[in-house]
C-alpha angles and dihedrals in degrees: 000000000000111000095175115127115241113266113261112251114215117224116254104266124237098255111221120298097315113048109190107213133055094241093049090062092079093147092057090046090058103050093162090060101035103036093150092057092048091049091052092051092051091046089057090057097257133118114240115241112270093017137097125208110215116234130225092002093153094047093046095050092046090056100040092052092200115200130191111271097032127125117231146165135222098199093193112038100181112152090349099242095131091040091054093052092048091050089054089055091052090056093208092305122108124006141275125207119201128191135194136161094209108095092189100055094032092064093047092050092047090054092046093051091043090057088054089058101261106131135158093290090072104012132049116188120193132183094229137129110249089233084076093061089132089068090063095057096068087065102030105036120215114347124235093198139012132189126190118184104190096191126109111250120251090236089063095044095047098046106087091203090068093056097222098126132065090204097076135040113262144125113296094243113126095174117140087210106037091194096060134063126353129309124245088253090057091045092056092054093069105027122111124227093248092049093049092047090051091048092053091050099042098040100036112010089238109186092199094047096127095049094045095045091050091050094049095047091045090057092048093049089052090057100264115146109210100209105144137059093238092052091057092045091053092051091051090048092051092046091056098047088111089072113100111267095243092059099030103090093050093046092048091051092051092044091052091050091051095045093051090046092051093050093045091052090049100048091045095043087229099167093048091048092049093048091052091048092051092049093051096039101086093055091056096053125091119229106289090014115159129221129190123189124192115200132182108199139036097256093057093043092051091054093049093046094049093047094048093046094048094048091045090055089049091052095246092118118040093199137015135182108277088217138355120280120230126209114260121265088246091056092048090053091053095041117027090189089069094067098092097040121123123190123204129174142190138189122217116238 
């Protein structure tokens, strides 16, 4: 019998000032222990690994005008940045409900907020798709304020195991809830060329949709299983080799971003979910209730704008944003992921 103790495995060291992989960034992954390192990363305009920097916080809070004693909802909890700021406004009076479909990040955020002193007496967190907002009302009653941040959290994008980014090797998954539905890899196995081309156009306005769809389907027909993020990136890169060399790298990067976006929207039914949320939203708001929605691409913004305008004409909303609000230049410098954000709001009649 071998009684030797297992050899101690040293943690992967933080290599210089620019560690390459997600797991190497152990200082960024422990913000409570390495606050100085996290602050330096943010100062440089980057998002620390495992974190998410909330967008348009000032603009959102100015509009929502949250007062102690009110009842509100953060429809998309994520890292909890917006939730935390709204809780501060409530000042331990009233209640905030927060929803998320991601069981992995939801639990981490719940623990993080709990350590800051926000327990069930002031905060209720549910693993629920925000399209089911009507299920919250039976417990909460009419809501004084609602926020929906439609962006994917940085924690999901940066973690290669979730398969959201074309920049690192990982499974081609893209599901917000990895335990439900089918992955992007599974989706590609059964999709037709016409359907894929339409998806790339509708979900991401991809100008090279036909070329990319043809290349992907050609690989699949030849027996290639596209199961990783890098495999898909390589196919897009090969499909666009006709682009002049000076412009190619930039075009490939943008095309990859759009392809991953289109697939993510599809496997998570994001447009259908948003439409259902917008239809149910007015019935959940109290008289004078305020809603702010932060979107990150044209398809989402169009749905929000059309819904708000239609319901304003029908007298459901007494006021809506005349135009979308962009993050400030200062915020975009600090957080590059804020650049494409658009904020719209409405007030219930």
